[in-house]
C-alpha positions in Angstrom: 86.4 45.7 48.2 85.4 42.0 48.4 83.0 42.3 45.4 85.1 43.8 42.7 83.3 45.2 39.6 83.7 43.1 36.5 84.8 45.6 33.9 87.0 45.0 30.9 88.0 47.3 28.1 89.8 46.4 25.0 90.7 48.3 21.8 90.5 50.1 19.7 90.9 47.5 16.9 91.0 47.8 13.2 88.9 45.4 11.1 89.0 45.1 7.4 85.9 45.1 5.3 83.8 41.8 5.7 86.3 40.4 8.2 85.7 39.0 11.7 87.9 38.8 14.8 87.7 37.0 18.1 88.5 38.6 21.4 89.0 36.6 24.7 88.6 37.7 28.3 89.5 35.7 31.4 86.8 36.2 34.1 87.8 34.8 37.5 85.3 33.8 40.2 82.2 35.1 38.7 78.8 33.5 38.4 75.9 35.1 36.7 75.4 37.3 33.6 77.4 40.2 32.1 76.6 42.7 29.4 78.9 42.8 26.4 79.0 46.1 24.5 80.6 46.8 21.2 81.0 50.3 19.6 82.2 50.5 16.0 83.1 53.6 14.0 84.1 54.2 10.3 84.9 57.3 8.3 81.3 58.3 8.1 79.3 55.8 10.2 78.9 54.9 13.8 77.1 52.0 15.5 76.9 50.0 18.7 75.5 46.7 20.0 75.1 45.0 23.4 74.1 41.6 24.7 73.8 39.8 28.0 75.8 36.6 28.2 75.8 33.9 30.8 79.1 33.3 32.6 79.7 29.8 33.8 82.4 27.2 34.0 82.1 23.4 34.4 82.9 23.7 38.1 82.2 26.7 40.3 82.5 27.3 44.1 80.8 30.1 46.0 81.0 30.9 49.7 78.7 33.0 52.0 81.1 34.7 54.5 80.3 37.7 56.7 82.1 40.9 56.1 83.9 40.6 59.5 84.5 38.1 62.4 85.1 38.5 66.1 88.1 36.9 67.8 87.2 33.6 69.6 84.1 33.1 67.4 83.1 29.8 66.0 81.4 30.1 62.6 79.7 27.6 60.2 80.2 28.9 56.6 78.0 27.6 53.8 80.0 26.7 50.7 78.0 25.9 47.5 79.5 23.9 44.6 77.9 24.1 41.2 78.5 22.0 38.2 77.8 22.7 34.5 79.2 19.4 33.2 77.1 16.2 33.6 80.4 14.2 33.7 81.4 15.6 37.1 80.5 13.3 39.9 83.0 13.7 42.7 84.4 17.0 43.9 87.4 17.5 46.2 86.9 20.5 48.4 89.8 22.0 50.4 90.0 25.2 52.6 93.1 27.1 53.8 93.7 30.2 55.8 97.0 31.9 54.9 97.6 34.1 57.9 97.2 31.7 60.8 94.3 33.5 62.4 91.6 30.8 61.8 91.5 27.2 62.5 89.5 25.1 60.0 88.1 22.0 61.7 87.2 20.2 58.4 89.7 21.5 55.9 89.1 18.9 53.2 86.1 16.8 52.0 84.8 14.8 49.1 81.4 15.8 47.8 79.1 13.6 45.6 77.4 15.5 42.7 76.5 12.5 40.5 72.8 13.2 40.9 72.8 16.9 41.7 73.8 20.0 39.8 74.7 21.9 43.1 75.4 21.0 46.6 75.9 23.0 49.8 78.2 22.0 52.6 79.5 23.8 55.7 83.0 24.6 57.0 83.4 25.2 60.7 85.8 28.0 61.4 87.4 28.7 64.9 88.7 32.2 65.1 91.8 32.8 67.1 92.7 35.5 69.7 94.4 37.8 67.3 92.7 40.6 65.4 93.7 41.6 61.8 93.2 40.4 58.3 92.6 36.7 57.5 92.6 35.3 54.0 90.6 32.2 53.2 91.2 30.2 50.1 88.6 27.6 49.0 89.4 25.3 46.2 87.2 22.7 44.4 88.5 20.3 41.9 87.1 17.4 39.8 89.4 15.7 37.4 90.8 18.5 35.1 88.3 21.1 36.4 89.2 23.6 39.1 87.5 26.5 40.7 88.8 28.6 43.6 87.7 31.6 45.6 90.0 33.8 47.8 88.4 36.1 50.4 90.0 38.5 52.7 88.0 39.0 55.9 88.8 41.3 58.9 88.9 40.0 62.5 88.0 42.4 65.2 87.6 42.4 69.0 84.0 42.3 70.1 84.3 44.9 72.8 85.6 48.4 73.3 88.6 49.2 75.4 88.2 48.9 79.2 90.5 49.4 82.1 90.6 49.0 85.9 92.9 50.5 88.5 94.0 49.9 92.1 95.5 52.3 94.6 97.9 51.4 97.3 99.8 53.4 100.0 103.2 52.4 101.2 104.7 54.1 104.2 108.2 55.4 104.0 110.8 52.6 104.4 108.3 49.8 104.0 108.0 47.2 101.1 105.0 45.2 100.0 103.7 43.1 97.2 100.4 43.3 95.4 98.6 40.6 93.1 97.8 41.7 89.6 94.9 40.0 87.7 94.4 40.7 84.0 91.4 40.4 81.7 90.9 40.6 77.9 92.7 39.0 75.1 96.5 38.3 75.3 97.5 40.8 72.6 95.4 43.6 74.0 96.7 43.6 77.6 98.7 46.4 79.0 99.9 47.2 82.5 101.0 50.6 83.6 102.5 51.4 87.0 102.5 54.9 88.4 104.5 55.8 91.5 104.2 59.1 93.1 105.3 60.6 96.5 105.4 63.8 98.4 
């Protein structure tokens, strides 16, 4: 599931009277708002509270990838960089594919956010001839700030299975040769030879 639910559970904790305590959660690759809920119980009392909180970091990266790609496709993928720190001006963007199924034509670039809070660029991806799972890793960095997004995406063949056949007759004692032409993608090709006589 590409969009994993952001759910954390902690506790139970014991808190002395009139005391406070901090709890920390690490939230990776999330932009937006989350609901924080607290449930408290004592010997004879019970209560709860909730609040929506904004999740942000000084530097954030977000892509807009399709759920699947076809072999031999060429795709322009939008990548948006957000900043929540006015001191960020230059952002280094890099893109990698870990399984060797996608060629990235512009794997690294420098973006100027000195006058903008967000900027959108595109990465051109050339899909190879092998189906399977690809894993894209996009990383943005500016000084000590880093943000990354890892996405698994499946590559499929665009057409269903097709086949063709030829029939030849060879007289007894004769020999002959026949040309064979193939079609489709290299990893999907298969040749069967059936010989029968009477």
